[in-house]
CHARMM-style PDB file with segment names, atoms N, HN, CA, C and O in Angstrom:
ATOM      1  N   MET     1     106.683  57.151 108.265  1.00  0.00      PROA
ATOM      2  CA  MET     1     107.990  57.573 107.776  1.00  0.00      PROA
ATOM      3  C   MET     1     108.512  58.701 108.665  1.00  0.00      PROA
ATOM      4  O   MET     1     107.758  59.598 109.042  1.00  0.00      PROA
ATOM      5  N   SER     2     109.784  58.656 108.992  1.00  0.00      PROA
ATOM      6  HN  SER     2     110.397  57.928 108.686  1.00  0.00      PROA
ATOM      7  CA  SER     2     110.362  59.676 109.872  1.00  0.00      PROA
ATOM      8  C   SER     2     110.671  60.955 109.103  1.00  0.00      PROA
ATOM      9  O   SER     2     110.662  60.985 107.872  1.00  0.00      PROA
ATOM     10  N   ASP     3     110.944  62.013 109.871  1.00  0.00      PROA
ATOM     11  HN  ASP     3     110.951  61.988 110.870  1.00  0.00      PROA
ATOM     12  CA  ASP     3     111.283  63.295 109.254  1.00  0.00      PROA
ATOM     13  C   ASP     3     112.566  63.151 108.448  1.00  0.00      PROA
ATOM     14  O   ASP     3     113.472  62.416 108.840  1.00  0.00      PROA
ATOM     15  N   PRO     4     112.644  63.853 107.325  1.00  0.00      PROA
ATOM     16  CA  PRO     4     113.900  63.833 106.569  1.00  0.00      PROA
ATOM     17  C   PRO     4     114.986  64.571 107.349  1.00  0.00      PROA
ATOM     18  O   PRO     4     114.693  65.390 108.220  1.00  0.00      PROA
ATOM     19  N   LEU     5     116.218  64.276 107.031  1.00  0.00      PROA
ATOM     20  HN  LEU     5     116.456  63.611 106.324  1.00  0.00      PROA
ATOM     21  CA  LEU     5     117.345  64.936 107.673  1.00  0.00      PROA
ATOM     22  C   LEU     5     117.271  66.431 107.382  1.00  0.00      PROA
ATOM     23  O   LEU     5     117.281  66.845 106.223  1.00  0.00      PROA
ATOM     24  N   ARG     6     117.197  67.233 108.431  1.00  0.00      PROA
ATOM     25  HN  ARG     6     117.188  66.896 109.373  1.00  0.00      PROA
ATOM     26  CA  ARG     6     117.146  68.688 108.269  1.00  0.00      PROA
ATOM     27  C   ARG     6     118.470  69.262 108.711  1.00  0.00      PROA
ATOM     28  O   ARG     6     118.960  68.958 109.799  1.00  0.00      PROA
ATOM     29  N   LEU     7     119.048  70.092 107.865  1.00  0.00      PROA
ATOM     30  HN  LEU     7     118.650  70.339 106.981  1.00  0.00      PROA
ATOM     31  CA  LEU     7     120.347  70.693 108.132  1.00  0.00      PROA
ATOM     32  C   LEU     7     120.238  72.208 108.139  1.00  0.00      PROA
ATOM     33  O   LEU     7     119.317  72.779 107.554  1.00  0.00      PROA
ATOM     34  N   MET     8     121.192  72.855 108.810  1.00  0.00      PROA
ATOM     35  HN  MET     8     121.940  72.391 109.285  1.00  0.00      PROA
ATOM     36  CA  MET     8     121.282  74.319 108.814  1.00  0.00      PROA
ATOM     37  C   MET     8     122.730  74.716 108.600  1.00  0.00      PROA
ATOM     38  O   MET     8     123.646  74.163 109.209  1.00  0.00      PROA
ATOM     39  N   GLY     9     122.914  75.693 107.715  1.00  0.00      PROA
ATOM     40  HN  GLY     9     122.170  76.142 107.220  1.00  0.00      PROA
ATOM     41  CA  GLY     9     124.207  76.334 107.562  1.00  0.00      PROA
ATOM     42  C   GLY     9     124.202  77.615 108.371  1.00  0.00      PROA
ATOM     43  O   GLY     9     123.300  77.847 109.176  1.00  0.00      PROA
ATOM     44  N   LEU    10     125.209  78.445 108.159  1.00  0.00      PROA
ATOM     45  HN  LEU    10     125.942  78.257 107.506  1.00  0.00      PROA
ATOM     46  CA  LEU    10     125.296  79.713 108.898  1.00  0.00      PROA
ATOM     47  C   LEU    10     124.053  80.571 108.715  1.00  0.00      PROA
ATOM     48  O   LEU    10     123.509  81.094 109.687  1.00  0.00      PROA
ATOM     49  N   ALA    11     123.600  80.719 107.471  1.00  0.00      PROA
ATOM     50  HN  ALA    11     124.042  80.294 106.681  1.00  0.00      PROA
ATOM     51  CA  ALA    11     122.462  81.601 107.197  1.00  0.00      PROA
ATOM     52  C   ALA    11     121.188  81.099 107.866  1.00  0.00      PROA
ATOM     53  O   ALA    11     120.445  81.883 108.457  1.00  0.00      PROA
ATOM     54  N   GLU    12     120.933  79.801 107.775  1.00  0.00      PROA
ATOM     55  HN  GLU    12     121.536  79.164 107.295  1.00  0.00      PROA
ATOM     56  CA  GLU    12     119.720  79.245 108.366  1.00  0.00      PROA
ATOM     57  C   GLU    12     119.761  79.314 109.890  1.00  0.00      PROA
ATOM     58  O   GLU    12     118.763  79.644 110.531  1.00  0.00      PROA
ATOM     59  N   ALA    13     120.916  79.001 110.461  1.00  0.00      PROA
ATOM     60  HN  ALA    13     121.726  78.733 109.940  1.00  0.00      PROA
ATOM     61  CA  ALA    13     121.058  79.076 111.916  1.00  0.00      PROA
ATOM     62  C   ALA    13     120.893  80.517 112.395  1.00  0.00      PROA
ATOM     63  O   ALA    13     120.255  80.768 113.417  1.00  0.00      PROA
ATOM     64  N   ALA    14     121.471  81.459 111.652  1.00  0.00      PROA
ATOM     65  HN  ALA    14     121.989  81.254 110.822  1.00  0.00      PROA
ATOM     66  CA  ALA    14     121.362  82.872 112.023  1.00  0.00      PROA
ATOM     67  C   ALA    14     119.903  83.327 112.001  1.00  0.00      PROA
ATOM     68  O   ALA    14     119.440  83.992 112.928  1.00  0.00      PROA
ATOM     69  N   THR    15     119.192  82.971 110.953  1.00  0.00      PROA
ATOM     70  HN  THR    15     119.568  82.431 110.200  1.00  0.00      PROA
ATOM     71  CA  THR    15     117.782  83.340 110.855  1.00  0.00      PROA
ATOM     72  C   THR    15     116.989  82.726 112.002  1.00  0.00      PROA
ATOM     73  O   THR    15     116.181  83.406 112.634  1.00  0.00      PROA
ATOM     74  N   PHE    16     117.216  81.459 112.268  1.00  0.00      PROA
ATOM     75  HN  PHE    16     117.873  80.907 111.755  1.00  0.00      PROA
ATOM     76  CA  PHE    16     116.483  80.774 113.329  1.00  0.00      PROA
ATOM     77  C   PHE    16     116.777  81.392 114.698  1.00  0.00      PROA
ATOM     78  O   PHE    16     115.869  81.566 115.510  1.00  0.00      PROA
ATOM     79  N   LEU    17     118.037  81.720 114.950  1.00  0.00      PROA
ATOM     80  HN  LEU    17     118.775  81.578 114.290  1.00  0.00      PROA
ATOM     81  CA  LEU    17     118.430  82.275 116.252  1.00  0.00      PROA
ATOM     82  C   LEU    17     118.173  83.777 116.364  1.00  0.00      PROA
ATOM     83  O   LEU    17     118.211  84.332 117.462  1.00  0.00      PROA
ATOM     84  N   GLY    18     117.911  84.439 115.229  1.00  0.00      PROA
ATOM     85  HN  GLY    18     117.880  83.989 114.337  1.00  0.00      PROA
ATOM     86  CA  GLY    18     117.657  85.884 115.253  1.00  0.00      PROA
ATOM     87  C   GLY    18     118.915  86.705 115.423  1.00  0.00      PROA
ATOM     88  O   GLY    18     118.888  87.776 116.030  1.00  0.00      PROA
ATOM     89  N   VAL    19     120.030  86.201 114.882  1.00  0.00      PROA
ATOM     90  HN  VAL    19     120.052  85.332 114.389  1.00  0.00      PROA
ATOM     91  CA  VAL    19     121.311  86.898 114.966  1.00  0.00      PROA
ATOM     92  C   VAL    19     121.947  86.932 113.576  1.00  0.00      PROA
ATOM     93  O   VAL    19     121.387  86.402 112.617  1.00  0.00      PROA
ATOM     94  N   SER    20     123.113  87.553 113.476  1.00  0.00      PROA
ATOM     95  HN  SER    20     123.569  87.984 114.255  1.00  0.00      PROA
ATOM     96  CA  SER    20     123.820  87.605 112.201  1.00  0.00      PROA
ATOM     97  C   SER    20     124.612  86.318 111.956  1.00  0.00      PROA
ATOM     98  O   SER    20     124.862  85.545 112.882  1.00  0.00      PROA
ATOM     99  N   LYS    21     124.996  86.103 110.716  1.00  0.00      PROA
ATOM    100  HN  LYS    21     124.793  86.731 109.964  1.00  0.00      PROA
ATOM    101  CA  LYS    21     125.852  84.955 110.389  1.00  0.00      PROA
ATOM    102  C   LYS    21     127.181  85.065 111.121  1.00  0.00      PROA
ATOM    103  O   LYS    21     127.754  84.059 111.539  1.00  0.00      PROA
ATOM    104  N   GLN    22     127.668  86.299 111.274  1.00  0.00      PROA
ATOM    105  HN  GLN    22     127.202  87.116 110.934  1.00  0.00      PROA
ATOM    106  CA  GLN    22     128.922  86.510 111.990  1.00  0.00      PROA
ATOM    107  C   GLN    22     128.797  86.052 113.441  1.00  0.00      PROA
ATOM    108  O   GLN    22     129.722  85.458 113.996  1.00  0.00      PROA
ATOM    109  N   ARG    23     127.649  86.333 114.047  1.00  0.00      PROA
ATOM    110  HN  ARG    23     126.898  86.815 113.596  1.00  0.00      PROA
ATOM    111  CA  ARG    23     127.435  85.926 115.443  1.00  0.00      PROA
ATOM    112  C   ARG    23     127.399  84.403 115.561  1.00  0.00      PROA
ATOM    113  O   ARG    23     127.942  83.844 116.513  1.00  0.00      PROA
ATOM    114  N   VAL    24     126.769  83.735 114.608  1.00  0.00      PROA
ATOM    115  HN  VAL    24     126.328  84.189 113.834  1.00  0.00      PROA
ATOM    116  CA  VAL    24     126.752  82.269 114.640  1.00  0.00      PROA
ATOM    117  C   VAL    24     128.189  81.753 114.523  1.00  0.00      PROA
ATOM    118  O   VAL    24     128.560  80.787 115.191  1.00  0.00      PROA
ATOM    119  N   GLY    25     128.989  82.394 113.681  1.00  0.00      PROA
ATOM    120  HN  GLY    25     128.688  83.178 113.139  1.00  0.00      PROA
ATOM    121  CA  GLY    25     130.395  82.017 113.569  1.00  0.00      PROA
ATOM    122  C   GLY    25     131.123  82.179 114.895  1.00  0.00      PROA
ATOM    123  O   GLY    25     131.953  81.345 115.256  1.00  0.00      PROA
ATOM    124  N   GLN    26     130.813  83.256 115.625  1.00  0.00      PROA
ATOM    125  HN  GLN    26     130.139  83.933 115.332  1.00  0.00      PROA
ATOM    126  CA  GLN    26     131.421  83.465 116.944  1.00  0.00      PROA
ATOM    127  C   GLN    26     130.983  82.387 117.920  1.00  0.00      PROA
ATOM    128  O   GLN    26     131.792  81.878 118.696  1.00  0.00      PROA
ATOM    129  N   LEU    27     129.704  82.039 117.881  1.00  0.00      PROA
ATOM    130  HN  LEU    27     129.047  82.453 117.251  1.00  0.00      PROA
ATOM    131  CA  LEU    27     129.202  80.988 118.755  1.00  0.00      PROA
ATOM    132  C   LEU    27     129.898  79.665 118.441  1.00  0.00      PROA
ATOM    133  O   LEU    27     130.216  78.890 119.343  1.00  0.00      PROA
ATOM    134  N   ASP    28     130.127  79.418 117.164  1.00  0.00      PROA
ATOM    135  HN  ASP    28     129.868  80.047 116.431  1.00  0.00      PROA
ATOM    136  CA  ASP    28     130.815  78.197 116.749  1.00  0.00      PROA
ATOM    137  C   ASP    28     132.257  78.182 117.255  1.00  0.00      PROA
ATOM    138  O   ASP    28     132.767  77.134 117.652  1.00  0.00      PROA
ATOM    139  N   GLU    29     132.910  79.335 117.240  1.00  0.00      PROA
ATOM    140  HN  GLU    29     132.496  80.186 116.917  1.00  0.00      PROA
ATOM    141  CA  GLU    29     134.298  79.418 117.699  1.00  0.00      PROA
ATOM    142  C   GLU    29     134.419  79.326 119.225  1.00  0.00      PROA
ATOM    143  O   GLU    29     135.295  78.630 119.740  1.00  0.00      PROA
ATOM    144  N   THR    30     133.548  80.020 119.935  1.00  0.00      PROA
ATOM    145  HN  THR    30     132.837  80.585 119.517  1.00  0.00      PROA
ATOM    146  CA  THR    30     133.654  80.084 121.395  1.00  0.00      PROA
ATOM    147  C   THR    30     132.917  78.946 122.091  1.00  0.00      PROA
ATOM    148  O   THR    30     133.204  78.619 123.242  1.00  0.00      PROA
ATOM    149  N   ARG    31     131.988  78.361 121.399  1.00  0.00      PROA
ATOM    150  HN  ARG    31     131.754  78.626 120.463  1.00  0.00      PROA
ATOM    151  CA  ARG    31     131.205  77.219 121.874  1.00  0.00      PROA
ATOM    152  C   ARG    31     130.672  77.411 123.295  1.00  0.00      PROA
ATOM    153  O   ARG    31     131.083  76.709 124.219  1.00  0.00      PROA
ATOM    154  N   PRO    32     129.732  78.392 123.467  1.00  0.00      PROA
ATOM    155  CA  PRO    32     129.140  78.551 124.800  1.00  0.00      PROA
ATOM    156  C   PRO    32     128.383  77.290 125.193  1.00  0.00      PROA
ATOM    157  O   PRO    32     128.080  76.448 124.347  1.00  0.00      PROA
ATOM    158  N   LYS    33     128.085  77.167 126.460  1.00  0.00      PROA
ATOM    159  HN  LYS    33     128.332  77.851 127.147  1.00  0.00      PROA
ATOM    160  CA  LYS    33     127.413  75.969 126.963  1.00  0.00      PROA
ATOM    161  C   LYS    33     126.187  75.626 126.121  1.00  0.00      PROA
ATOM    162  O   LYS    33     125.285  76.446 125.950  1.00  0.00      PROA
ATOM    163  N   GLY    34     126.173  74.417 125.607  1.00  0.00      PROA
ATOM    164  HN  GLY    34     126.906  73.751 125.745  1.00  0.00      PROA
ATOM    165  CA  GLY    34     125.023  73.944 124.847  1.00  0.00      PROA
ATOM    166  C   GLY    34     125.099  74.158 123.350  1.00  0.00      PROA
ATOM    167  O   GLY    34     124.307  73.573 122.611  1.00  0.00      PROA
ATOM    168  N   PHE    35     126.043  74.994 122.870  1.00  0.00      PROA
ATOM    169  HN  PHE    35     126.686  75.469 123.470  1.00  0.00      PROA
ATOM    170  CA  PHE    35     126.100  75.215 121.424  1.00  0.00      PROA
ATOM    171  C   PHE    35     126.705  73.975 120.773  1.00  0.00      PROA
ATOM    172  O   PHE    35     127.792  73.539 121.153  1.00  0.00      PROA
ATOM    173  N   PRO    36     126.001  73.406 119.793  1.00  0.00      PROA
ATOM    174  CA  PRO    36     126.438  72.136 119.217  1.00  0.00      PROA
ATOM    175  C   PRO    36     127.600  72.280 118.242  1.00  0.00      PROA
ATOM    176  O   PRO    36     127.725  73.299 117.562  1.00  0.00      PROA
ATOM    177  N   PRO    37     128.440  71.269 118.177  1.00  0.00      PROA
ATOM    178  CA  PRO    37     129.465  71.272 117.133  1.00  0.00      PROA
ATOM    179  C   PRO    37     128.802  70.974 115.795  1.00  0.00      PROA
ATOM    180  O   PRO    37     127.792  70.270 115.757  1.00  0.00      PROA
ATOM    181  N   PRO    38     129.338  71.488 114.708  1.00  0.00      PROA
ATOM    182  CA  PRO    38     128.751  71.163 113.400  1.00  0.00      PROA
ATOM    183  C   PRO    38     128.965  69.685 113.094  1.00  0.00      PROA
ATOM    184  O   PRO    38     129.926  69.076 113.563  1.00  0.00      PROA
ATOM    185  N   VAL    39     128.054  69.113 112.297  1.00  0.00      PROA
ATOM    186  HN  VAL    39     127.273  69.608 111.916  1.00  0.00      PROA
ATOM    187  CA  VAL    39     128.210  67.719 111.894  1.00  0.00      PROA
ATOM    188  C   VAL    39     129.292  67.585 110.831  1.00  0.00      PROA
ATOM    189  O   VAL    39     129.898  66.525 110.677  1.00  0.00      PROA
ATOM    190  N   THR    40     129.527  68.675 110.099  1.00  0.00      PROA
ATOM    191  HN  THR    40     129.034  69.536 110.224  1.00  0.00      PROA
ATOM    192  CA  THR    40     130.596  68.708 109.105  1.00  0.00      PROA
ATOM    193  C   THR    40     130.885  70.155 108.751  1.00  0.00      PROA
ATOM    194  O   THR    40     130.127  71.066 109.085  1.00  0.00      PROA
ATOM    195  N   ARG    41     131.998  70.337 108.069  1.00  0.00      PROA
ATOM    196  HN  ARG    41     132.613  69.597 107.798  1.00  0.00      PROA
ATOM    197  CA  ARG    41     132.357  71.655 107.537  1.00  0.00      PROA
ATOM    198  C   ARG    41     132.574  71.492 106.042  1.00  0.00      PROA
ATOM    199  O   ARG    41     133.361  70.652 105.603  1.00  0.00      PROA
ATOM    200  N   LEU    42     131.880  72.290 105.280  1.00  0.00      PROA
ATOM    201  HN  LEU    42     131.241  72.972 105.636  1.00  0.00      PROA
ATOM    202  CA  LEU    42     131.997  72.287 103.829  1.00  0.00      PROA
ATOM    203  C   LEU    42     132.704  73.560 103.385  1.00  0.00      PROA
ATOM    204  O   LEU    42     133.021  74.415 104.211  1.00  0.00      PROA
ATOM    205  N   ALA    43     132.949  73.687 102.096  1.00  0.00      PROA
ATOM    206  HN  ALA    43     132.691  72.992 101.425  1.00  0.00      PROA
ATOM    207  CA  ALA    43     133.569  74.901 101.577  1.00  0.00      PROA
ATOM    208  C   ALA    43     132.727  76.134 101.915  1.00  0.00      PROA
ATOM    209  O   ALA    43     133.262  77.229 102.089  1.00  0.00      PROA
ATOM    210  N   CYS    44     131.411  75.951 102.007  1.00  0.00      PROA
ATOM    211  HN  CYS    44     130.976  75.062 101.866  1.00  0.00      PROA
ATOM    212  CA  CYS    44     130.516  77.075 102.318  1.00  0.00      PROA
ATOM    213  C   CYS    44     130.440  77.355 103.812  1.00  0.00      PROA
ATOM    214  O   CYS    44     129.848  78.355 104.217  1.00  0.00      PROA
ATOM    215  N   GLY    45     131.028  76.488 104.644  1.00  0.00      PROA
ATOM    216  HN  GLY    45     131.509  75.676 104.315  1.00  0.00      PROA
ATOM    217  CA  GLY    45     131.033  76.718 106.081  1.00  0.00      PROA
ATOM    218  C   GLY    45     130.497  75.543 106.863  1.00  0.00      PROA
ATOM    219  O   GLY    45     130.281  74.467 106.306  1.00  0.00      PROA
ATOM    220  N   PRO    46     130.277  75.744 108.174  1.00  0.00      PROA
ATOM    221  CA  PRO    46     129.795  74.670 109.034  1.00  0.00      PROA
ATOM    222  C   PRO    46     128.338  74.321 108.749  1.00  0.00      PROA
ATOM    223  O   PRO    46     127.562  75.156 108.285  1.00  0.00      PROA
ATOM    224  N   VAL    47     127.982  73.065 109.037  1.00  0.00      PROA
ATOM    225  HN  VAL    47     128.612  72.386 109.414  1.00  0.00      PROA
ATOM    226  CA  VAL    47     126.617  72.579 108.846  1.00  0.00      PROA
ATOM    227  C   VAL    47     126.203  71.840 110.125  1.00  0.00      PROA
ATOM    228  O   VAL    47     126.929  70.980 110.624  1.00  0.00      PROA
ATOM    229  N   TRP    48     125.036  72.192 110.634  1.00  0.00      PROA
ATOM    230  HN  TRP    48     124.447  72.891 110.228  1.00  0.00      PROA
ATOM    231  CA  TRP    48     124.511  71.583 111.853  1.00  0.00      PROA
ATOM    232  C   TRP    48     123.226  70.829 111.558  1.00  0.00      PROA
ATOM    233  O   TRP    48     122.547  71.087 110.564  1.00  0.00      PROA
ATOM    234  N   LEU    49     122.907  69.892 112.441  1.00  0.00      PROA
ATOM    235  HN  LEU    49     123.458  69.682 113.249  1.00  0.00      PROA
ATOM    236  CA  LEU    49     121.579  69.297 112.425  1.00  0.00      PROA
ATOM    237  C   LEU    49     120.616  70.349 112.966  1.00  0.00      PROA
ATOM    238  O   LEU    49     120.887  70.981 113.987  1.00  0.00      PROA
ATOM    239  N   ALA    50     119.503  70.531 112.283  1.00  0.00      PROA
ATOM    240  HN  ALA    50     119.283  70.018 111.453  1.00  0.00      PROA
ATOM    241  CA  ALA    50     118.533  71.548 112.707  1.00  0.00      PROA
ATOM    242  C   ALA    50     118.075  71.302 114.136  1.00  0.00      PROA
ATOM    243  O   ALA    50     117.901  72.249 114.902  1.00  0.00      PROA
ATOM    244  N   GLN    51     117.879  70.045 114.501  1.00  0.00      PROA
ATOM    245  HN  GLN    51     118.020  69.275 113.879  1.00  0.00      PROA
ATOM    246  CA  GLN    51     117.405  69.749 115.858  1.00  0.00      PROA
ATOM    247  C   GLN    51     118.417  70.169 116.916  1.00  0.00      PROA
ATOM    248  O   GLN    51     118.025  70.523 118.028  1.00  0.00      PROA
ATOM    249  N   ASP    52     119.709  70.140 116.599  1.00  0.00      PROA
ATOM    250  HN  ASP    52     120.028  69.853 115.696  1.00  0.00      PROA
ATOM    251  CA  ASP    52     120.729  70.584 117.555  1.00  0.00      PROA
ATOM    252  C   ASP    52     120.665  72.094 117.779  1.00  0.00      PROA
ATOM    253  O   ASP    52     120.779  72.562 118.911  1.00  0.00      PROA
ATOM    254  N   ILE    53     120.482  72.856 116.694  1.00  0.00      PROA
ATOM    255  HN  ILE    53     120.389  72.476 115.774  1.00  0.00      PROA
ATOM    256  CA  ILE    53     120.354  74.320 116.810  1.00  0.00      PROA
ATOM    257  C   ILE    53     119.066  74.664 117.547  1.00  0.00      PROA
ATOM    258  O   ILE    53     119.057  75.565 118.386  1.00  0.00      PROA
ATOM    259  N   GLU    54     117.986  73.963 117.245  1.00  0.00      PROA
ATOM    260  HN  GLU    54     117.994  73.231 116.563  1.00  0.00      PROA
ATOM    261  CA  GLU    54     116.709  74.203 117.919  1.00  0.00      PROA
ATOM    262  C   GLU    54     116.816  73.909 119.415  1.00  0.00      PROA
ATOM    263  O   GLU    54     116.267  74.649 120.232  1.00  0.00      PROA
ATOM    264  N   ARG    55     117.515  72.842 119.775  1.00  0.00      PROA
ATOM    265  HN  ARG    55     117.961  72.242 119.112  1.00  0.00      PROA
ATOM    266  CA  ARG    55     117.705  72.496 121.191  1.00  0.00      PROA
ATOM    267  C   ARG    55     118.504  73.595 121.896  1.00  0.00      PROA
ATOM    268  O   ARG    55     118.160  74.003 123.005  1.00  0.00      PROA
ATOM    269  N   PHE    56     119.570  74.071 121.246  1.00  0.00      PROA
ATOM    270  HN  PHE    56     119.849  73.740 120.345  1.00  0.00      PROA
ATOM    271  CA  PHE    56     120.367  75.158 121.820  1.00  0.00      PROA
ATOM    272  C   PHE    56     119.501  76.404 122.025  1.00  0.00      PROA
ATOM    273  O   PHE    56     119.557  77.036 123.080  1.00  0.00      PROA
ATOM    274  N   ALA    57     118.704  76.751 121.018  1.00  0.00      PROA
ATOM    275  HN  ALA    57     118.659  76.238 120.161  1.00  0.00      PROA
ATOM    276  CA  ALA    57     117.875  77.958 121.097  1.00  0.00      PROA
ATOM    277  C   ALA    57     116.890  77.896 122.261  1.00  0.00      PROA
ATOM    278  O   ALA    57     116.558  78.924 122.852  1.00  0.00      PROA
ATOM    279  N   SER    58     116.426  76.703 122.585  1.00  0.00      PROA
ATOM    280  HN  SER    58     116.695  75.869 122.105  1.00  0.00      PROA
ATOM    281  CA  SER    58     115.434  76.565 123.656  1.00  0.00      PROA
ATOM    282  C   SER    58     116.019  76.832 125.042  1.00  0.00      PROA
ATOM    283  O   SER    58     115.275  77.081 125.990  1.00  0.00      PROA
ATOM    284  N   THR    59     117.347  76.781 125.165  1.00  0.00      PROA
ATOM    285  HN  THR    59     117.952  76.579 124.394  1.00  0.00      PROA
ATOM    286  CA  THR    59     117.971  77.007 126.472  1.00  0.00      PROA
ATOM    287  C   THR    59     118.890  78.229 126.501  1.00  0.00      PROA
ATOM    288  O   THR    59     119.427  78.575 127.554  1.00  0.00      PROA
ATOM    289  N   TRP    60     119.073  78.880 125.355  1.00  0.00      PROA
ATOM    290  HN  TRP    60     118.638  78.599 124.500  1.00  0.00      PROA
ATOM    291  CA  TRP    60     120.018  79.991 125.238  1.00  0.00      PROA
ATOM    292  C   TRP    60     119.455  81.244 125.881  1.00  0.00      PROA
ATOM    293  O   TRP    60     118.338  81.658 125.572  1.00  0.00      PROA
ATOM    294  N   ASP    61     120.218  81.844 126.766  1.00  0.00      PROA
ATOM    295  HN  ASP    61     121.126  81.508 127.017  1.00  0.00      PROA
ATOM    296  CA  ASP    61     119.825  83.104 127.402  1.00  0.00      PROA
ATOM    297  C   ASP    61     120.339  84.236 126.519  1.00  0.00      PROA
ATOM    298  O   ASP    61     121.370  84.843 126.808  1.00  0.00      PROA
ATOM    299  N   HSD    62     119.617  84.510 125.449  1.00  0.00      PROA
ATOM    300  HN  HSD    62     118.779  84.017 125.214  1.00  0.00      PROA
ATOM    301  CA  HSD    62     120.035  85.487 124.441  1.00  0.00      PROA
ATOM    302  C   HSD    62     119.620  86.891 124.851  1.00  0.00      PROA
ATOM    303  O   HSD    62     118.456  87.154 125.151  1.00  0.00      PROA
ATOM    304  N   LYS    63     120.596  87.778 124.857  1.00  0.00      PROA
ATOM    305  HN  LYS    63     121.542  87.564 124.614  1.00  0.00      PROA
ATOM    306  CA  LYS    63     120.331  89.182 125.154  1.00  0.00      PROA
ATOM    307  C   LYS    63     120.703  89.975 123.910  1.00  0.00      PROA
ATOM    308  O   LYS    63     121.881  90.040 123.559  1.00  0.00      PROA
ATOM    309  N   PRO    64     119.735  90.578 123.235  1.00  0.00      PROA
ATOM    310  CA  PRO    64     120.036  91.304 122.004  1.00  0.00      PROA
ATOM    311  C   PRO    64     120.918  92.520 122.228  1.00  0.00      PROA
ATOM    312  O   PRO    64     120.907  93.128 123.299  1.00  0.00      PROA
ATOM    313  N   GLY    65     121.674  92.861 121.209  1.00  0.00      PROA
ATOM    314  HN  GLY    65     121.682  92.367 120.339  1.00  0.00      PROA
ATOM    315  CA  GLY    65     122.534  94.038 121.256  1.00  0.00      PROA
ATOM    316  C   GLY    65     123.892  93.740 121.847  1.00  0.00      PROA
ATOM    317  O   GLY    65     124.154  92.648 122.351  1.00  0.00      PROA
ATOM    318  N   ARG    66     124.739  94.733 121.771  1.00  0.00      PROA
ATOM    319  HN  ARG    66     124.526  95.620 121.362  1.00  0.00      PROA
ATOM    320  CA  ARG    66     126.083  94.595 122.325  1.00  0.00      PROA
ATOM    321  C   ARG    66     126.045  94.769 123.831  1.00  0.00      PROA
ATOM    322  O   ARG    66     125.227  95.525 124.354  1.00  0.00      PROA
ATOM    323  N   PRO    67     126.936  94.065 124.533  1.00  0.00      PROA
ATOM    324  CA  PRO    67     127.008  94.285 125.976  1.00  0.00      PROA
ATOM    325  C   PRO    67     127.491  95.699 126.271  1.00  0.00      PROA
ATOM    326  O   PRO    67     128.326  96.238 125.545  1.00  0.00      PROA
ATOM    327  N   LYS    68     126.974  96.291 127.320  1.00  0.00      PROA
ATOM    328  HN  LYS    68     126.296  95.853 127.910  1.00  0.00      PROA
ATOM    329  CA  LYS    68     127.374  97.647 127.679  1.00  0.00      PROA
ATOM    330  C   LYS    68     128.773  97.632 128.271  1.00  0.00      PROA
ATOM    331  O   LYS    68     129.115  96.775 129.086  1.00  0.00      PROA
ATOM    332  N   LYS    69     129.562  98.589 127.848  1.00  0.00      PROA
ATOM    333  HN  LYS    69     129.284  99.285 127.187  1.00  0.00      PROA
ATOM    334  CA  LYS    69     130.914  98.727 128.384  1.00  0.00      PROA
ATOM    335  C   LYS    69     130.847  99.472 129.698  1.00  0.00      PROA
ATOM    336  O   LYS    69     130.001 100.344 129.891  1.00  0.00      PROA
ATOM    337  N   ASP    70     131.750  99.119 130.602  1.00  0.00      PROA
ATOM    338  HN  ASP    70     132.438  98.411 130.445  1.00  0.00      PROA
ATOM    339  CA  ASP    70     131.836  99.848 131.861  1.00  0.00      PROA
ATOM    340  C   ASP    70     132.341 101.253 131.552  1.00  0.00      PROA
ATOM    341  O   ASP    70     133.342 101.425 130.857  1.00  0.00      PROA
ATOM    342  N   ARG    71     131.651 102.237 132.065  1.00  0.00      PROA
ATOM    343  HN  ARG    71     130.838 102.098 132.629  1.00  0.00      PROA
ATOM    344  CA  ARG    71     132.050 103.624 131.843  1.00  0.00      PROA
ATOM    345  C   ARG    71     132.892 104.102 133.012  1.00  0.00      PROA
ATOM    346  O   ARG    71     132.485 104.010 134.170  1.00  0.00      PROA
ATOM    347  N   LYS    72     134.041 104.601 132.700  1.00  0.00      PROA
ATOM    348  HN  LYS    72     134.372 104.676 131.759  1.00  0.00      PROA
ATOM    349  CA  LYS    72     134.896 105.181 133.743  1.00  0.00      PROA
ATOM    350  C   LYS    72     134.690 106.681 133.751  1.00  0.00      PROA
ATOM    351  O   LYS    72     134.880 107.353 132.738  1.00  0.00      PROA
ATOM    352  N   GLU    73     134.308 107.189 134.882  1.00  0.00      PROA
ATOM    353  HN  GLU    73     134.154 106.643 135.706  1.00  0.00      PROA
ATOM    354  CA  GLU    73     134.041 108.621 134.956  1.00  0.00      PROA
ATOM    355  C   GLU    73     135.024 109.308 135.855  1.00  0.00      PROA
ATOM    356  OT1 GLU    73     134.950 110.523 136.036  1.00  0.00      PROA
TER     357      GLU     73
END
């Protein structure tokens, strides 16, 4: 028997990726290379196939924290 359909919402994707739900929302809006489109959108938000988020995570060059601003001196 094959694996059951595994889904992720914002909270599950955020936990898996190690970021906030807001950041996952930003990734969904900006769609960086490799970030999957949701399979559907419900009242609670977007829903992805877990395997799509896992595939993205395996290639994502994630740098924690905010990017440093250029300082003008």
